C-alpha positions in Angstrom: 0.0 0.0 0.1 2.8 2.5 0.7 3.8 2.0 -3.1 0.5 3.5 -4.1 1.7 6.9 -3.4 3.6 8.9 -5.9 7.1 9.2 -4.3 8.3 12.1 -6.6 5.4 14.2 -5.5 6.1 13.3 -1.9 9.5 14.4 -2.2 8.6 17.7 -3.9 6.2 18.7 -1.2 8.7 17.7 1.5 11.5 19.6 -0.3 8.9 22.8 -0.5 8.3 22.6 3.2 12.0 22.0 4.2 13.0 25.1 2.1 10.9 27.4 4.3 12.5 28.9 7.3 10.5 28.0 10.4 12.8 28.6 13.5 10.8 28.5 16.8 8.9 31.8 17.3 9.4 32.5 13.6 7.2 30.2 11.8 5.2 33.0 9.8 6.1 31.6 6.3 5.4 28.1 7.2 2.0 28.9 8.8 1.0 30.9 5.7 2.0 28.0 3.3 0.0 25.4 5.3 -3.0 27.4 5.6 -3.1 27.8 1.8 -2.7 24.1 1.3 -5.4 23.2 3.7 -7.8 25.8 2.4 -7.3 24.4 -1.0 -8.1 21.1 0.3 -11.5 22.2 1.5 -10.5 22.6 5.3 -12.1 25.4 7.3 -8.9 26.9 8.8 -8.4 29.2 11.6 -5.1 30.5 13.6 -5.1 31.5 17.1 -3.3 34.4 19.0 -0.6 32.1 20.6 2.0 33.8 18.5 1.3 37.3 20.2 1.2 35.2 23.8 4.5 33.7 23.3 6.5 36.4 21.4 6.2 34.6 18.0 5.3 35.4 14.6 2.6 32.7 14.1 -0.1 31.0 16.2 -1.5 27.6 16.3 -3.3 26.3 13.1 -6.6 24.6 13.7 -8.2 23.2 10.7 -11.7 21.2 10.3 -13.0 19.1 7.5 -16.5 17.5 7.8 -16.7 13.8 7.2 -19.0 12.0 4.7 -20.4 9.5 7.2 -21.7 10.5 10.8 -21.3 7.1 12.0 -17.5 7.2 11.8 -15.5 8.6 14.6 -13.7 12.0 14.3 -9.9 11.9 14.3 -7.3 14.5 15.1 -3.8 14.7 13.5 -1.1 17.0 14.8 2.6 18.0 13.6 4.2 21.1 14.5 5.3 24.2 12.6 8.8 24.8 14.0 12.2 23.5 13.5 15.4 23.6 15.7 18.5 25.5 14.9 20.4 25.7 12.6 17.2 26.2 10.6 17.7 28.8 8.1 18.6 28.2 4.6 17.7 24.4 4.8 17.6 22.5 1.6 16.5 18.8 0.9 18.9 16.5 -1.2 17.4 13.3 -2.6 20.1 10.6 -2.9 19.8 7.9 -5.6 19.0 5.1 -2.7 15.8 7.4 -1.7 17.5 8.8 1.4 16.9 12.5 2.0 19.4 14.9 3.9 20.3 18.3 4.1 23.4 19.9 2.7 25.1 19.3 6.0 25.1 22.8 7.3 21.8 22.8 8.7 19.3 20.5 10.1 17.0 18.9 7.5 13.8 19.7 9.1 12.4 16.3 8.8 11.3 17.1 12.4 8.5 17.9 11.6 8.2 18.3 7.9 8.1 14.6 7.4 4.9 14.4 9.8 3.3 17.4 8.0 4.0 15.7 4.6 2.6 12.3 5.7 -0.7 14.1 7.0 -1.2 16.1 3.9 -0.6 13.1 1.5 -2.5 10.8 3.7 -5.4 13.0 3.8 -5.5 13.6 0.0 -5.5 9.7 -0.5 -8.5 9.2 1.9 -10.4 12.0 0.3 -9.9 10.9 -3.2 -10.7 7.2 -2.3 -14.3 8.5 -1.7 -14.7 5.9 1.0 -16.7 6.6 4.2 -14.9 8.7 6.9 -15.6 10.8 9.9 -14.5 14.4 10.5 -10.9 15.2 10.3 -9.3 17.8 12.7 -5.9 19.1 12.4 -3.7 20.8 15.1 -0.5 22.4 13.8 1.0 24.2 17.0 4.0 26.8 16.8 7.1 26.5 19.2 6.7 23.0 19.9 10.5 22.6 20.3 10.6 24.9 23.1 8.9 23.1 25.8 5.5 23.0 23.7 5.0 26.6 24.2 2.4 27.1 21.6 0.0 24.2 22.2 0.0 25.3 25.8 -2.2 28.4 24.5 -4.4 26.5 22.5 -8.2 26.2 23.2 -8.8 22.6 23.3 -12.4 22.9 23.8 -12.6 23.4 20.1 -11.7 19.8 19.5 -14.4 17.3 18.8 -12.3 14.1 18.2 -11.5 12.0 21.2 -8.6 10.3 19.3 -5.4 12.1 18.4 -2.4 11.0 16.4 0.8 13.0 16.7 3.3 12.5 14.0 6.4 13.5 15.8 8.7 10.7 17.0 12.0 9.3 15.5 12.3 5.9 14.0 10.8 3.8 11.2 7.0 4.4 10.6 5.2 1.6 12.6 5.8 2.5 16.1 3.6 4.5 18.5 4.5 6.0 21.8 1.8 5.5 24.5 3.8 6.5 27.6 5.9 9.8 27.8 7.4 11.5 31.0 7.0 14.7 33.1 9.7 17.0 32.4 10.7 19.3 35.4 13.0 22.1 34.4 14.7 24.2 37.0 17.3 26.9 37.3 19.1 28.4 40.3 21.0 31.6 41.3 23.6 31.3 44.0 24.8 34.5 45.4 27.9 34.9 47.6 30.1 37.8 48.2 33.0 39.0 45.8 36.5 39.7 47.1 40.0 39.8 45.6 41.1 36.2 45.7 44.9 37.0 46.5 44.5 40.0 48.9 41.3 39.1 50.7 40.0 35.6 49.8 38.6 35.0 53.3 36.5 38.1 52.9 34.6 36.4 49.9 32.0 33.8 49.7 32.4 31.4 46.8 29.1 30.9 45.0 30.5 28.4 42.6 32.1 26.3 45.3 28.7 26.1 47.0 27.1 25.0 43.9 29.7 22.5 43.0 29.4 21.0 46.4 25.7 20.3 46.0 26.2 19.1 42.4 29.0 16.8 43.6 26.7 15.1 46.1 23.8 14.7 43.6 23.3 11.5 41.7 22.7 12.2 38.0 21.8 10.2 34.9 19.3 7.5 35.1 18.2 7.4 38.7 16.0 4.4 38.2 13.9 2.7 35.4 11.6 5.5 35.5 13.5 8.8 36.3 16.5 10.8 35.0 18.0 13.9 36.4 20.6 16.3 34.7 22.6 19.3 35.6 22.8 20.9 32.2 24.7 24.3 32.7 26.7 26.1 35.3 28.0 29.4 34.9 29.6 32.3 36.9 32.2 34.3 38.2 34.0 37.6 36.4 37.9 36.7 36.6 40.3 34.3 37.7 41.4 36.6 40.6 37.9 37.4 42.1 36.0 35.1 44.3 32.9 34.5 42.4 30.0 36.4 43.9 27.3 34.6 41.7 26.7 31.6 39.5 23.8 30.3 37.9 22.8 26.6 37.1 19.9 24.9 35.0 18.7 21.2 34.7 16.0 19.0 34.5 14.5 15.8 35.8 12.1 13.5 33.6 10.2 10.6 34.7 7.2 8.4 34.0 6.1 9.0 37.9 5.6 12.7 38.0 5.8 12.8 41.8 9.0 11.0 41.7 10.4 13.6 39.0 9.2 16.4 41.2 10.8 14.8 44.3 14.2 14.6 42.6 14.2 18.4 41.9 13.0 19.2 45.5 15.9 17.0 46.8 18.6 19.0 44.9 17.1 22.1 45.8 17.2 21.3 49.5 21.0 20.1 49.2 21.8 23.4 47.2 20.2 25.6 49.9 22.1 23.6 52.7 25.5 24.0 51.2 24.8 27.6 50.4 23.8 28.3 53.7 26.9 26.6 55.3 29.1 29.0 53.5 26.9 32.0 54.1 25.5 32.3 50.4 21.9 32.6 49.3 19.9 30.7 46.7 17.0 31.7 44.5 15.5 28.6 42.8 12.8 28.2 40.3 11.2 25.1 38.9 8.4 24.3 36.4 6.6 21.2 35.3 6.9 21.8 31.6 5.4 18.6 30.7 3.2 16.1 32.8 3.6 12.4 32.4 1.0 10.3 30.6 0.2 6.7 29.8 -2.5 5.3 27.3 -3.8 1.8 27.8 -3.1 -0.8 25.2 -6.8 -1.5 25.0 -7.5 2.2 24.2 -9.6 2.8 21.0 -6.8 5.0 19.7 -4.3 2.4 20.2 -6.5 -0.2 18.5 -7.1 2.0 15.6 -3.5 2.6 15.1 -2.6 -1.1 15.3 -5.5 -2.2 13.0 -4.3 0.5 10.6 -0.6 -0.5 10.6 -1.5 -4.2 10.0 -3.5 -3.2 7.0 -0.4 -1.8 5.3 1.7 -4.5 6.6 3.9 -2.6 9.2 4.4 -3.5 13.0 2.2 -1.4 15.0 4.6 -1.6 17.9 4.0 0.3 21.2 6.7 2.0 23.1 7.6 4.5 25.7 9.5 7.6 25.0 11.6 10.1 27.2 10.8 12.8 24.7 8.2 15.6 24.9 5.6 16.6 22.2 2.4 18.5 21.8 0.8 15.2 22.6 1.3 16.1 26.4 -1.0 18.8 26.1 -3.4 17.1 24.0 -3.6 14.2 26.8 -3.9 16.9 29.4 -7.1 18.0 28.1 -8.7 14.7 28.3 -8.2 13.4 24.5 -6.8 9.9 24.0 -3.4 10.8 22.1 -0.6 8.7 20.9 2.7 9.8 19.3 3.6 8.1 15.9 7.0 7.6 14.5 7.3 9.3 11.3 10.6 8.0 9.6 12.8 10.8 10.6 16.3 10.0 12.0 19.0 11.6 13.8 16.8 14.5 14.5 18.3 17.8 16.1 21.5 17.2 14.3 23.2 18.1 11.0 23.0 14.4 10.2 19.2 14.3 10.2 17.5 12.3 7.3 14.5 10.7 6.1 13.8 8.3 3.2 11.1 8.2 0.4 10.1 4.8 1.5 9.3 6.2 5.1 7.2 9.3 3.8 5.0 6.7 1.6 4.7 4.5 4.9 3.8 7.2 6.9 1.2 8.8 4.4 -0.3 5.2 3.9 -1.0 5.0 7.7 -2.6 8.3 8.1 -5.0 7.4 4.9 -5.8 4.0 7.0 -6.3 5.8 10.2 -8.7 8.2 8.5 -10.6 5.5 6.8 -10.9 3.4 9.8 -12.1 0.2 8.0 -11.7 -1.7 11.3 -9.8 -4.9 11.7 -7.6 -6.5 9.0 
């Protein structure tokens, strides 16, 4: 069934979208192009004011297309507008073996142009089949790559579907993530007292030393099978001959158990305050639950619909867990049963990112089958 798609047309649309600069908070051109495409396909398209709220150039795109069979359930697809840096001047290069890469000086942007192309092509195929289908809804958020900032501002009361499929995961088409973690981000500023390190070091309070003492005693990496913890940055000081008065650090915890992830951050905060107080320093600490963990049952209608659709086109339909974040976190948070589908992108967030024509065709075929929802195999 993937072979029924014109791979040259898939490549052309993919290359078209990749060529549009769409860094986070700068997705205006991509939003305009997609609005034009969806309107031409018959969708009723609107854009919210999320761009204004988050300081970007584009909001979240919502599109609705009425079904031709009211007995068929509505379905929601999602894929995001933005691309991680370096994202300016992207160009898709098609190789003889069907592999698609960038020129090597930018990311390719398959994250998430692959998802967008598969959704568009899959919908066109479903519509041209003339087969019975329910309503189709699309949510294409801005600023997904920045802790899903765009979709956090979306009015989810507009969504009619109870099943959502988010095309935004690495790997071969045929897997779906049914579990994803909470992500607790944090930052801390430690304030001590500056002094000349040669003439009067005893008058100083070393902020870096206090932070380093807490970091040294804090377990990092994989704390257990469900939780990870990381200190990502530590900066501070003014010169090698000055006792550093201030330092700042940032980090995150992720976990399938929300409270355990929160607990790991709180434990570090307590230790940091203890070490700082012991030397006379002070701490300003901030944390935020950027994403909240979810888990979708294997017996859920969304999962069954995915697996039945996958079987019909001869792919695995494997269910997995992911430690990554996506707009699906916000979708599930608002009571919609959502899963994240792999869409054939590889080595994402790097200059080695790539996809293939075969994966784009499989992804489009999967979208088509999910829409038509023929049931069983």
